TORSEFI-386182 format. One line per 8 residues: number of its first residue (from 0); their letters; for each residue y, z, x of C-alpha. Coordinates in Angstrom, 3 decimals. Example, Ala and Ser with C-alpha at 12.3 -4.5 7.8 and 13.67 -1.06 7.14 Angstrom:
0) AS) -4.500,7.800,12.300; -1.060,7.140,13.670
! end
This chain:
0) MPAVTKLR) 53.041,-58.260,-22.254; 55.120,-56.466,-24.953; 58.060,-54.334,-23.846; 57.497,-50.595,-23.629; 59.116,-48.577,-26.419; 62.159,-46.503,-25.452; 61.476,-43.038,-26.820; 63.787,-40.741,-28.713
8) PEALRSLN) 65.141,-37.787,-26.666; 63.026,-35.211,-28.524; 59.845,-37.139,-27.702; 60.826,-37.371,-24.038; 61.536,-33.632,-23.982; 58.111,-32.930,-25.424; 56.444,-35.175,-22.847; 58.250,-33.313,-20.081
16) VDLAKEHG) 56.812,-30.030,-21.370; 53.368,-31.628,-21.181; 54.155,-32.792,-17.651; 55.209,-29.293,-16.573; 51.967,-27.896,-17.983; 49.902,-30.430,-16.027; 51.841,-29.552,-12.871; 51.168,-25.859,-13.386
24) AIVQYLLH) 47.490,-26.458,-14.125; 47.017,-28.209,-10.764; 48.336,-25.161,-8.904; 46.465,-22.632,-11.047; 43.117,-24.385,-10.747; 43.422,-24.859,-6.990; 44.195,-21.154,-6.570; 41.248,-20.201,-8.762
32) AVQMRDSV) 38.882,-22.532,-6.902; 39.509,-20.771,-3.591; 38.266,-17.503,-5.110; 34.778,-18.955,-5.498; 32.047,-18.980,-2.888; 29.633,-20.969,-5.046; 30.153,-24.597,-4.055; 29.237,-26.060,-7.457
40) LRWSVTEA) 31.752,-23.906,-9.316; 34.421,-24.449,-6.690; 33.910,-28.219,-6.832; 34.104,-28.217,-10.643; 37.388,-26.321,-10.711; 38.854,-28.457,-7.913; 37.784,-31.617,-9.727; 39.630,-30.419,-12.824
48) AREEMWHM) 42.748,-30.001,-10.661; 42.358,-33.577,-9.396; 42.108,-34.869,-12.953; 45.239,-32.932,-13.881; 46.949,-34.715,-11.007; 46.028,-38.053,-12.595; 47.443,-36.797,-15.888; 50.627,-35.785,-14.098
56) EWLTEAIR) 50.933,-39.263,-12.627; 50.254,-41.015,-15.937; 52.805,-38.886,-17.798; 55.429,-39.394,-15.112; 55.003,-43.161,-15.279; 55.081,-43.081,-19.084; 58.315,-41.070,-19.129; 60.001,-43.341,-16.567
64) ERGGTPTL) 58.963,-46.498,-18.407; 60.358,-45.141,-21.663; 63.814,-44.306,-20.375; 63.337,-40.664,-19.452; 63.613,-38.590,-16.278; 60.331,-36.836,-15.383; 60.762,-33.137,-14.711; 60.022,-31.700,-11.278
72) SRQNDIFT) 59.516,-28.265,-12.842; 56.187,-26.639,-13.581; 55.145,-24.093,-16.148; 55.929,-20.576,-14.938; 52.962,-18.642,-16.335; 50.432,-19.374,-13.568; 47.713,-16.735,-13.848; 46.190,-15.094,-10.780
80) SEGLVLSL) 43.678,-12.262,-10.547; 40.900,-11.070,-8.257; 38.502,-11.359,-11.195; 36.669,-14.672,-11.492; 35.921,-14.263,-15.197; 39.556,-13.438,-15.922; 40.649,-16.486,-13.930; 38.242,-18.818,-15.723
88) QADVDAET) 39.237,-17.416,-19.105; 42.867,-18.061,-18.163; 41.881,-21.657,-17.391; 40.324,-21.929,-20.846; 43.588,-20.631,-22.309; 45.589,-23.119,-20.227; 43.568,-26.001,-21.636; 43.979,-24.691,-25.176
96) GALEHYEE) 47.731,-24.430,-24.663; 47.873,-27.954,-23.243; 45.912,-29.372,-26.176; 48.128,-27.594,-28.702; 51.268,-28.970,-27.104; 49.839,-32.486,-26.865; 49.286,-32.290,-30.627; 52.976,-31.415,-31.005
104) TLATIGEE) 53.917,-34.375,-28.807; 51.777,-36.737,-30.866; 53.442,-35.487,-34.034; 56.869,-36.040,-32.467; 55.982,-39.587,-31.370; 54.503,-40.464,-34.749; 53.663,-44.144,-35.010; 56.449,-45.482,-32.815
112) DPELTALI) 54.428,-45.881,-29.589; 50.704,-46.705,-30.049; 50.208,-47.217,-26.299; 51.526,-43.742,-25.477; 49.491,-42.225,-28.295; 46.345,-43.769,-26.848; 47.203,-42.405,-23.397; 47.728,-38.877,-24.707
120) ERIMDDER) 44.495,-38.998,-26.670; 42.743,-40.099,-23.466; 44.209,-37.126,-21.605; 43.267,-34.763,-24.423; 39.647,-35.855,-24.120; 39.697,-34.692,-20.485; 41.319,-31.409,-21.505; 38.648,-30.698,-24.100
128) YHRTSFTR) 35.978,-31.318,-21.468; 37.775,-29.022,-19.005; 37.963,-26.280,-21.619; 34.257,-26.537,-22.353; 33.436,-26.533,-18.640; 35.607,-23.493,-17.927; 34.077,-21.654,-20.902; 30.545,-22.280,-19.611
136) MADMVGAE) 31.487,-21.156,-16.104; 33.129,-17.981,-17.403; 30.030,-17.164,-19.476; 27.693,-17.822,-16.530; 29.686,-15.747,-14.045; 30.068,-12.964,-16.589; 26.331,-12.886,-17.273; 25.182,-13.030,-13.646
144) GEEAYAAK) 27.924,-10.939,-12.079; 30.964,-11.927,-10.054; 29.503,-10.752,-6.752; 27.172,-13.765,-6.722; 30.075,-16.196,-6.935; 33.107,-14.551,-5.350; 34.435,-15.927,-2.069; 34.127,-13.822,1.070
152) AEISPTDA) 36.933,-13.680,3.583; 36.533,-16.356,6.268; 39.650,-15.507,8.254; 41.572,-12.386,9.179; 44.635,-11.238,7.235; 46.660,-11.987,10.370; 45.473,-15.603,10.484; 46.055,-15.906,6.735
160) ASAGPMIP) 49.665,-14.836,7.251; 50.065,-17.259,10.166; 48.656,-20.145,8.127; 50.688,-19.211,5.048; 53.479,-21.788,5.624; 50.931,-24.597,5.311; 50.402,-24.081,1.587; 54.027,-24.643,0.487
168) LEYEGLLQ) 54.279,-27.465,3.050; 51.322,-29.370,1.593; 52.495,-28.606,-1.931; 55.856,-30.136,-1.065; 54.109,-33.177,0.421; 51.995,-33.697,-2.676; 55.071,-33.804,-4.907; 57.200,-35.801,-2.468
176) YLQAKYGS) 54.600,-38.522,-2.044; 54.283,-38.765,-5.806; 58.046,-39.292,-5.964; 57.737,-41.958,-3.257; 55.085,-43.685,-5.343; 57.287,-43.697,-8.431; 60.312,-44.885,-6.492; 58.662,-47.735,-4.600
184) PDKEEAET) 58.912,-51.139,-6.305; 56.003,-52.528,-4.270; 52.634,-51.874,-5.946; 50.664,-51.780,-2.708; 53.133,-49.329,-1.172; 53.062,-47.215,-4.304; 49.283,-46.893,-4.193; 49.439,-45.942,-0.515
192) YFELAINE) 51.875,-43.157,-1.333; 49.525,-41.939,-4.062; 46.662,-41.812,-1.566; 48.848,-39.734,0.754; 49.648,-37.399,-2.156; 45.927,-36.895,-2.744; 45.507,-36.072,0.949; 48.237,-33.438,0.669
200) MRHFNWVA) 46.368,-31.873,-2.248; 43.207,-31.763,-0.143; 45.054,-30.087,2.727; 46.461,-27.496,0.317; 42.918,-26.762,-0.787; 41.516,-26.581,2.759; 44.011,-23.955,3.864; 43.907,-21.985,0.629
208) SCTGGLGV) 40.090,-21.958,0.666; 40.123,-20.088,3.970; 42.053,-17.253,2.311; 39.489,-16.652,-0.447; 38.335,-13.046,-0.550; 41.641,-11.682,0.755; 42.940,-10.420,-2.568; 44.879,-12.022,-5.400
216) PQVPPAPG) 45.952,-15.586,-4.483; 49.667,-15.952,-3.930; 51.379,-18.561,-6.101; 53.475,-20.827,-3.863; 57.078,-21.268,-4.974; 57.818,-24.612,-6.594; 59.518,-26.706,-3.877; 62.098,-28.152,-6.222
224) DKVVRVEG) 64.831,-27.607,-3.645; 63.035,-29.854,-1.143; 61.446,-32.587,-3.248; 63.877,-35.394,-4.015; 63.723,-38.396,-6.300; 63.828,-41.689,-4.463; 64.481,-45.223,-5.641; 63.514,-48.221,-3.554
232) SEAAHRRS) 61.269,-48.789,-0.555; 63.850,-47.779,2.027; 64.605,-44.426,0.407; 60.908,-43.716,-0.192; 60.055,-44.404,3.436; 63.020,-42.457,4.820; 62.222,-39.319,2.827; 58.496,-39.611,3.631
240) DEYEQDAA) 59.296,-39.883,7.317; 61.539,-36.802,7.123; 58.758,-34.858,5.440; 56.208,-35.861,8.092; 58.573,-34.772,10.872; 58.893,-31.351,9.224; 55.131,-31.255,8.735; 54.473,-31.999,12.415
248) ATISRVRD) 56.708,-29.101,13.482; 55.112,-26.672,11.015; 51.571,-27.692,11.955; 52.343,-27.232,15.638; 53.666,-23.712,15.038; 50.683,-22.720,12.918; 48.126,-24.152,15.357; 49.687,-22.093,18.126
256) AVAGETIA) 49.633,-18.940,15.980; 46.110,-18.843,14.512; 43.262,-17.300,16.496; 40.078,-17.686,14.423; 37.929,-20.799,14.766; 37.566,-21.361,11.013; 41.269,-21.822,10.329; 41.776,-23.511,13.710
264) TEMRRIDY) 39.209,-26.145,12.699; 41.000,-26.806,9.420; 44.326,-27.047,11.217; 42.910,-29.625,13.633; 41.732,-31.702,10.671; 45.097,-31.428,8.959; 46.948,-32.290,12.175; 44.832,-35.407,12.621
272) QHRYHRFV) 45.401,-36.537,9.052; 49.150,-36.054,9.270; 49.153,-38.139,12.451; 47.393,-40.805,10.401; 50.060,-40.470,7.699; 52.746,-41.183,10.285; 50.768,-44.201,11.498; 50.553,-45.506,7.919
280) LDRMEEAG) 54.283,-44.999,7.374; 55.082,-46.824,10.612; 52.900,-49.765,9.562; 54.628,-49.870,6.184; 58.018,-49.979,7.883; 56.887,-52.755,10.223; 55.713,-54.725,7.201; 59.148,-54.416,5.620
288) GGA) 58.753,-51.224,3.564; 61.573,-49.459,5.370; 63.833,-52.457,5.770
! end
């Protein structure tokens, strides 16, 4: 297999801008999905967020392979509003901005890395589909009225405040498990960490979905001060174990604080899945992943 091209610094910088845009899109789309009561629309927006997560992973791997350091930052202009049409139009704009910057990245790369060019063109195909999908949803909601699609509050403001720490926690976990994946030299371990990252994204969505209908979604702060880069199986396992210990303590506090059955049910699910995460990490360590 031919060696991967080491990119010039300006090309790596451009890729990192693309990466930050993908990171921001994940958060924006998840926040917009929770505003929707209609299950088809909510699923479509959430699915776009999942696909952006794949893009984020692909770009991170591409940057690492080509001698760069993937950014942990995200774009800052995450749009939130109580209006569904405004949110969906902002998602259209986000896709347009992503496509425009990918064109700049392709121009910067030129002909020096055909494999990377093919990857970016593959991602751009997804982005064009997302833009078309968001445009259709915005037109449909605008024509039929937002009341038919807007989420209704499922929990009290008090329970929403009590459950609030779960969103930054799961956001941190998503990013930290991605870092564990990148830092693990074992392919099977790496894929396990990616599966755990996907679970963290689901948990984020479960908690946030309960808060739909309670006003403008709050953008969680980027947990750059908590997420750390790791290299090697031992470091990946150690940091993952630290995160799960913090998660267990936070989940326990939130479960004790919430009163409504809707959020209590979601917290029980999340608690169970984090217990499973700890089981998986223990098995990895026994198999030599933490040695």
